[in-house]
C-alpha positions in Angstrom: 3.9 -10.2 106.8 2.4 -6.5 106.3 2.0 -6.0 110.0 6.1 -7.0 110.3 7.4 -5.3 107.8 5.6 -2.1 109.1 6.6 -2.9 112.3 10.7 -3.0 111.1 10.3 0.3 109.4 9.4 2.4 112.8 12.0 0.7 114.1 14.0 1.9 111.7 12.6 5.5 112.2 13.1 5.2 115.7 16.7 4.8 115.4 16.9 7.2 112.6 15.7 10.0 114.9 17.8 8.9 117.7 20.9 9.3 115.3 19.7 12.6 113.6 18.7 13.8 117.5 22.2 13.6 118.4 23.6 15.2 115.5 20.9 18.3 115.9 21.8 18.5 119.9 25.9 18.6 119.3 25.7 21.2 116.5 23.5 23.2 118.7 25.9 22.7 121.5 29.2 23.4 119.5 27.5 26.8 117.6 26.4 27.9 121.0 29.7 27.5 122.5 30.8 29.3 119.4 29.1 31.9 119.8 29.9 32.5 123.2 33.5 32.8 122.6 34.5 36.8 122.4 34.5 37.0 118.8 36.8 39.6 118.7 39.1 36.8 118.2 38.6 37.0 114.4 40.3 40.4 114.0 43.0 39.6 113.1 42.0 36.7 110.3 41.2 38.3 106.7 40.7 37.2 103.2 40.8 33.3 102.5 42.3 32.8 105.9 38.8 34.5 107.4 36.5 32.0 105.0 38.0 29.0 105.8 37.6 29.6 109.6 33.8 29.3 108.8 33.5 26.7 107.1 33.2 24.3 110.5 30.6 27.0 111.6 28.6 26.2 108.0 28.6 22.9 108.4 27.5 23.0 112.1 24.2 25.1 110.9 23.7 22.5 108.1 23.6 19.7 110.2 21.8 21.4 112.7 18.8 22.0 109.9 19.1 18.6 108.7 18.9 17.2 111.9 15.8 19.2 113.3 13.9 18.6 109.9 14.5 14.4 110.2 13.3 14.8 113.4 10.3 16.4 112.8 9.3 14.2 109.6 10.4 11.1 111.5 8.0 11.8 114.4 4.9 13.2 112.7 5.5 9.6 111.0 5.5 7.9 113.9 2.4 9.4 115.5 0.8 8.8 112.6 0.8 4.6 112.4 -1.3 2.5 113.7 -1.0 2.5 117.6 -0.5 -1.6 118.0 2.3 -1.6 115.1 3.3 1.9 116.9 3.5 0.0 120.5 5.1 -2.9 119.3 7.9 -1.2 117.6 8.8 1.4 120.5 9.0 -1.9 122.7 11.7 -3.5 120.3 14.1 -0.2 120.7 13.4 0.3 124.4 16.5 -1.3 125.6 18.5 0.7 123.4 20.0 4.0 125.2 18.4 7.4 124.4 21.6 8.8 123.1 23.3 7.3 119.7 27.0 5.7 119.8 28.9 6.7 117.3 31.6 3.9 117.6 29.3 1.5 117.0 30.5 -0.9 113.9 27.9 -1.2 112.0 25.8 1.4 112.1 22.3 0.8 112.3 21.3 4.2 110.4 24.7 5.3 108.0 23.4 8.9 107.4 22.8 9.8 110.7 26.4 8.2 111.4 28.1 9.9 109.0 26.7 13.2 109.6 28.0 12.6 113.4 31.4 11.9 112.5 30.7 15.2 110.1 30.2 17.3 113.4 33.3 15.8 115.3 35.4 16.6 112.7 33.9 20.3 112.4 34.4 20.8 116.4 37.5 19.3 116.3 38.1 21.8 113.3 36.9 25.0 115.6 39.7 23.3 118.4 42.6 23.7 115.6 41.4 27.0 115.0 41.2 28.3 118.6 44.4 26.6 119.6 46.5 29.7 119.3 44.3 31.7 121.4 43.8 29.2 124.0 47.3 28.8 124.7 47.5 33.0 124.9 44.8 32.2 127.1 46.2 30.0 129.3 50.1 31.7 129.5 48.0 34.7 130.4 46.3 33.6 133.4 49.3 31.1 135.0 51.6 34.3 134.5 53.9 33.4 131.8 55.4 35.0 129.1 57.0 38.2 129.2 55.9 41.9 129.4 56.1 44.1 125.9 55.2 47.7 124.2 52.3 47.1 122.1 52.5 50.6 119.3 49.2 50.9 118.1 49.1 51.8 114.4 45.8 51.7 112.7 41.8 50.6 113.2 40.0 48.2 111.3 36.6 46.5 111.6 36.0 42.8 113.5 32.2 41.8 112.5 30.4 38.7 113.8 31.1 35.5 112.0 28.7 35.4 109.1 27.5 39.3 109.4 29.8 40.4 106.3 31.4 43.9 106.3 28.3 45.8 105.3 28.2 49.1 108.0 24.9 48.2 109.6 26.5 44.8 110.4 27.7 44.2 114.4 30.7 45.3 113.5 33.4 46.8 115.9 36.4 48.5 115.9 39.6 47.3 116.7 43.3 48.5 116.7 46.2 46.8 114.7 49.9 47.4 116.0 53.0 45.5 116.3 55.2 44.7 119.3 58.3 46.4 120.4 60.4 43.2 121.5 59.3 40.7 119.2 58.0 43.0 116.2 54.7 40.8 115.5 51.9 42.0 113.9 49.0 41.9 116.9 45.6 43.6 117.0 44.1 45.0 120.6 40.5 44.6 120.1 39.1 47.2 121.0 39.6 51.1 120.3 42.7 52.7 121.3 44.5 56.1 120.7 47.0 55.6 117.9 50.9 56.2 118.5 50.4 56.1 121.8 52.4 52.7 123.1 51.4 50.4 126.3 52.3 47.8 128.1 51.1 44.8 127.3 51.7 40.5 128.0 53.5 39.0 125.2 51.6 36.4 123.0 53.1 32.9 123.7 51.6 31.8 119.7 51.0 34.8 117.7 49.5 33.5 115.0 45.9 33.2 113.8 44.0 33.7 116.6 46.8 34.3 118.6 47.4 37.5 117.5 44.4 38.9 119.3 46.4 40.1 122.6 44.5 38.9 125.7 42.5 41.9 127.5 42.8 40.6 130.7 40.8 37.3 132.7 37.7 38.2 131.9 38.3 37.7 127.9 40.9 35.0 129.0 38.9 32.6 131.1 35.7 32.3 128.9 38.3 31.1 126.2 39.8 28.6 128.4 36.4 27.2 129.0 35.4 27.1 125.4 38.6 25.7 124.9 38.4 22.7 126.8 34.9 21.8 125.6 36.4 21.6 121.8 39.0 19.8 123.2 36.8 17.1 124.8 35.4 17.2 121.2 38.8 16.4 119.6 39.3 13.8 122.5 36.1 12.2 122.0 36.5 11.8 118.2 39.9 10.0 118.4 38.1 7.8 120.6 35.8 6.8 118.3 38.2 6.6 115.7 39.9 4.1 117.7 36.9 2.0 118.6 36.3 1.8 115.0 39.7 0.8 113.8 39.8 -2.1 116.5 36.1 -3.2 115.5 36.5 -3.4 111.6 40.4 -4.7 112.0 41.0 -8.0 110.1 41.9 -9.8 113.2 38.8 -8.9 115.2 37.0 -10.0 112.1 38.7 -13.6 112.0 38.2 -14.0 115.7 37.7 -18.1 116.3 34.0 -18.6 117.5 33.3 -19.7 120.8 32.8 -23.5 121.3 28.9 -24.6 120.7 27.1 -25.5 124.3 26.9 -29.0 125.4 24.1 -31.3 123.7 21.1 -32.8 125.4 23.2 -35.9 126.4 25.3 -33.5 128.6 28.5 -34.0 126.1 29.4 -31.2 123.5 30.0 -31.9 119.8 34.2 -33.0 119.6 35.9 -30.9 117.1 37.8 -33.2 115.1 41.5 -32.1 114.3 41.2 -32.2 110.3 38.5 -29.3 110.5 40.9 -26.5 111.5 43.0 -24.6 109.4 45.9 -26.7 109.6 44.3 -30.0 109.6 42.7 -28.9 106.2 45.6 -28.2 104.7 47.5 -31.5 105.7 44.5 -33.7 104.3 45.1 -31.7 100.8 49.1 -32.2 101.0 47.7 -36.0 101.7 45.2 -35.9 98.7 48.4 -34.6 96.2 50.3 -37.3 97.6 47.8 -40.0 96.8 47.0 -38.6 93.4 51.0 -38.7 92.6 51.3 -42.5 93.4 
């Protein structure tokens, strides 16, 4: 019995390690793609907007750290177990894939399952955050939008996410101004001479990260590639939610079981009509009528 419980414990460790490894890997990929996007996209955000925009990043960092710690600890526990028990536990999980299924219900390890959903939600928030700049980048590449004139007015500092506003931080100078046609307050992500207007492509969505003017295809194409990655994550989250709703729906839960296989004589068990839902109701009504008599 003790050996059986030890095998069950190691099996749980295997499932937990796989789940948290999936969370840590996904968080690391999300952070790498986020860092690959031009940090100048944050130049037009200040105050509470900038703080809220960094919440998904801090969430991904926390999930990455927790995932790595759990994977290291569980691996240490697995290696310190008895050899025969470890082999038996490993053979019990070999038929499972190396990756975790976020849409599995019920989950084999709830903590890593919830963390995986949080990771997908955080990346979906980054998708919504970069959506205006992604739309403007697509418009620049396909030649949509009109030409406008940018009027440089002032300079401001744009620092890397989480670097702060200290002079020693990784900050650059960006140029704030407005457009002649629409009057929108926009940002040119480098330092240019003030009070010298020049022609630019009018952004289609001048809000949030869309306030940063697209400087050329060298900045538009990386934004599009990163946006496609986060769009795929958002679609994955939508797929997971749809599958979970289908797996946990009452209709699927109360699905009629399959008929039992045939017995040794080749004849399967007959299903009495009174055993069904309507048959049971008919018998109850018959008993009530006999009681009244």
